[in-house]
Every structure is written in structure tokens, then in C-alpha cells.
mmCIF file of the C-alpha atoms, coordinates in Angstrom:
data_MODEL
# 
_entry.id   MODEL 
# 
loop_
_atom_site.group_PDB 
_atom_site.id 
_atom_site.type_symbol 
_atom_site.label_atom_id 
_atom_site.label_alt_id 
_atom_site.label_comp_id 
_atom_site.label_asym_id 
_atom_site.label_entity_id 
_atom_site.label_seq_id 
_atom_site.pdbx_PDB_ins_code 
_atom_site.Cartn_x 
_atom_site.Cartn_y 
_atom_site.Cartn_z 
_atom_site.occupancy 
_atom_site.B_iso_or_equiv 
_atom_site.pdbx_formal_charge 
_atom_site.auth_seq_id 
_atom_site.auth_comp_id 
_atom_site.auth_asym_id 
_atom_site.auth_atom_id 
_atom_site.pdbx_PDB_model_num 
ATOM 1  C CA . MET A 1 1  ? 0.000  0.000  0.000  1.00 0.00 ? 1  MET A CA 1 
ATOM 2  C CA . VAL A 1 2  ? 1.357  3.417  -0.956 1.00 0.00 ? 2  VAL A CA 1 
ATOM 3  C CA . GLN A 1 3  ? 0.688  6.178  1.535  1.00 0.00 ? 3  GLN A CA 1 
ATOM 4  C CA . THR A 1 4  ? 0.572  9.798  0.401  1.00 0.00 ? 4  THR A CA 1 
ATOM 5  C CA . MET A 1 5  ? 2.575  12.157 2.576  1.00 0.00 ? 5  MET A CA 1 
ATOM 6  C CA . ASN A 1 6  ? 1.601  15.681 1.559  1.00 0.00 ? 6  ASN A CA 1 
ATOM 7  C CA . ASP A 1 7  ? 3.927  17.244 4.117  1.00 0.00 ? 7  ASP A CA 1 
ATOM 8  C CA . VAL A 1 8  ? 7.038  15.522 2.703  1.00 0.00 ? 8  VAL A CA 1 
ATOM 9  C CA . LYS A 1 9  ? 9.129  17.295 0.077  1.00 0.00 ? 9  LYS A CA 1 
ATOM 10 C CA . HIS A 1 10 ? 11.818 15.896 -2.201 1.00 0.00 ? 10 HIS A CA 1 
ATOM 11 C CA . ILE A 1 11 ? 14.436 18.274 -3.539 1.00 0.00 ? 11 ILE A CA 1 
ATOM 12 C CA . GLN A 1 12 ? 17.129 17.155 -5.953 1.00 0.00 ? 12 GLN A CA 1 
ATOM 13 C CA . VAL A 1 13 ? 20.313 19.229 -6.171 1.00 0.00 ? 13 VAL A CA 1 
ATOM 14 C CA . ASP A 1 14 ? 22.961 18.944 -8.881 1.00 0.00 ? 14 ASP A CA 1 
ATOM 15 C CA . ALA A 1 15 ? 26.127 18.518 -6.800 1.00 0.00 ? 15 ALA A CA 1 
ATOM 16 C CA . GLU A 1 16 ? 28.450 19.603 -9.609 1.00 0.00 ? 16 GLU A CA 1 
ATOM 17 C CA . SER A 1 17 ? 26.642 22.932 -9.922 1.00 0.00 ? 17 SER A CA 1 
ATOM 18 C CA . HIS A 1 18 ? 26.536 23.534 -6.157 1.00 0.00 ? 18 HIS A CA 1 
ATOM 19 C CA . LEU A 1 19 ? 29.999 22.584 -4.884 1.00 0.00 ? 19 LEU A CA 1 
ATOM 20 C CA . GLU A 1 20 ? 29.904 25.060 -1.998 1.00 0.00 ? 20 GLU A CA 1 
ATOM 21 C CA . LEU A 1 21 ? 26.708 23.445 -0.668 1.00 0.00 ? 21 LEU A CA 1 
ATOM 22 C CA . VAL A 1 22 ? 28.228 19.971 -1.137 1.00 0.00 ? 22 VAL A CA 1 
ATOM 23 C CA . ARG A 1 23 ? 31.179 21.007 1.026  1.00 0.00 ? 23 ARG A CA 1 
ATOM 24 C CA . GLU A 1 24 ? 28.973 22.711 3.608  1.00 0.00 ? 24 GLU A CA 1 
ATOM 25 C CA . LEU A 1 25 ? 26.804 19.603 3.971  1.00 0.00 ? 25 LEU A CA 1 
ATOM 26 C CA . ASP A 1 26 ? 29.858 17.290 3.923  1.00 0.00 ? 26 ASP A CA 1 
ATOM 27 C CA . ILE A 1 27 ? 28.507 15.215 1.043  1.00 0.00 ? 27 ILE A CA 1 
ATOM 28 C CA . ARG A 1 28 ? 31.179 12.676 0.121  1.00 0.00 ? 28 ARG A CA 1 
ATOM 29 C CA . SER A 1 29 ? 29.367 10.585 -2.466 1.00 0.00 ? 29 SER A CA 1 
ATOM 30 C CA . THR A 1 30 ? 26.433 10.900 -4.805 1.00 0.00 ? 30 THR A CA 1 
ATOM 31 C CA . PRO A 1 31 ? 23.672 10.247 -4.573 1.00 0.00 ? 31 PRO A CA 1 
ATOM 32 C CA . THR A 1 32 ? 23.273 11.246 -0.934 1.00 0.00 ? 32 THR A CA 1 
ATOM 33 C CA . THR A 1 33 ? 19.868 11.591 0.661  1.00 0.00 ? 33 THR A CA 1 
ATOM 34 C CA . ILE A 1 34 ? 19.595 13.917 3.640  1.00 0.00 ? 34 ILE A CA 1 
ATOM 35 C CA . PHE A 1 35 ? 16.487 13.798 5.806  1.00 0.00 ? 35 PHE A CA 1 
ATOM 36 C CA . ILE A 1 36 ? 15.673 17.164 7.373  1.00 0.00 ? 36 ILE A CA 1 
ATOM 37 C CA . ASN A 1 37 ? 12.863 17.821 9.847  1.00 0.00 ? 37 ASN A CA 1 
ATOM 38 C CA . LYS A 1 38 ? 10.500 20.799 9.724  1.00 0.00 ? 38 LYS A CA 1 
ATOM 39 C CA . ASP A 1 39 ? 12.961 22.825 11.830 1.00 0.00 ? 39 ASP A CA 1 
ATOM 40 C CA . GLY A 1 40 ? 15.745 22.355 9.269  1.00 0.00 ? 40 GLY A CA 1 
ATOM 41 C CA . ILE A 1 41 ? 17.689 19.896 11.414 1.00 0.00 ? 41 ILE A CA 1 
ATOM 42 C CA . GLU A 1 42 ? 19.283 16.872 9.774  1.00 0.00 ? 42 GLU A CA 1 
ATOM 43 C CA . VAL A 1 43 ? 17.813 13.720 11.310 1.00 0.00 ? 43 VAL A CA 1 
ATOM 44 C CA . GLY A 1 44 ? 19.159 11.124 8.909  1.00 0.00 ? 44 GLY A CA 1 
ATOM 45 C CA . ARG A 1 45 ? 21.387 10.522 5.921  1.00 0.00 ? 45 ARG A CA 1 
ATOM 46 C CA . ALA A 1 46 ? 21.809 7.765  3.356  1.00 0.00 ? 46 ALA A CA 1 
ATOM 47 C CA . ALA A 1 47 ? 24.825 7.550  1.052  1.00 0.00 ? 47 ALA A CA 1 
ATOM 48 C CA . GLY A 1 48 ? 23.982 5.952  -2.262 1.00 0.00 ? 48 GLY A CA 1 
ATOM 49 C CA . THR A 1 49 ? 20.439 5.130  -3.215 1.00 0.00 ? 49 THR A CA 1 
ATOM 50 C CA . PRO A 1 50 ? 18.515 4.589  0.018  1.00 0.00 ? 50 PRO A CA 1 
ATOM 51 C CA . LYS A 1 51 ? 16.539 1.424  0.556  1.00 0.00 ? 51 LYS A CA 1 
ATOM 52 C CA . ARG A 1 52 ? 12.801 1.767  1.088  1.00 0.00 ? 52 ARG A CA 1 
ATOM 53 C CA . GLU A 1 53 ? 13.168 0.765  4.736  1.00 0.00 ? 53 GLU A CA 1 
ATOM 54 C CA . GLN A 1 54 ? 15.739 3.538  5.330  1.00 0.00 ? 54 GLN A CA 1 
ATOM 55 C CA . VAL A 1 55 ? 13.378 6.145  3.916  1.00 0.00 ? 55 VAL A CA 1 
ATOM 56 C CA . LEU A 1 56 ? 10.409 4.925  5.954  1.00 0.00 ? 56 LEU A CA 1 
ATOM 57 C CA . GLU A 1 57 ? 12.459 4.827  9.181  1.00 0.00 ? 57 GLU A CA 1 
ATOM 58 C CA . ALA A 1 58 ? 13.769 8.343  8.590  1.00 0.00 ? 58 ALA A CA 1 
ATOM 59 C CA . LEU A 1 59 ? 10.290 9.669  7.822  1.00 0.00 ? 59 LEU A CA 1 
ATOM 60 C CA . GLU A 1 60 ? 8.917  8.055  10.973 1.00 0.00 ? 60 GLU A CA 1 
ATOM 61 C CA . ALA A 1 61 ? 11.681 9.682  13.028 1.00 0.00 ? 61 ALA A CA 1 
ATOM 62 C CA . ILE A 1 62 ? 10.767 13.089 11.611 1.00 0.00 ? 62 ILE A CA 1 
ATOM 63 C CA . ARG A 1 63 ? 7.069  12.822 12.407 1.00 0.00 ? 63 ARG A CA 1 
# 
């Protein structure tokens, strides 16, 4: 079952075009998924393509 989460946003950033941001966020490999709560605080990170379970756990931690 797919659940709609209207309060969740996905933003994709081209690392090559935003090297300063890559350095600031300490991104060491691409793709990297960073989970940020509503207060802008990083609550999780997945290097490489995250597994479904990783995404669901991170989203649960944010809520």
C-alpha cells in the first residue's frame, strides 16, 4: 500500500553545480539523501540510493 505524505518534500540538487553546498553539507558521495525535519535539522542521511526501509524509518523519526 502506498501512503501519500503531503507534508514531505523531495528536492534534488545537482552537486556539480553547487559545490559550496556539497562542502557545507559534507557530502562525500552521490547520490546522498539527507532527511531534514520541519525545523531544518538533519535527522538522517543515506549515502547511495537509500533502501525503502531507510526512507520509511527516517520519515517516521521526523514525524
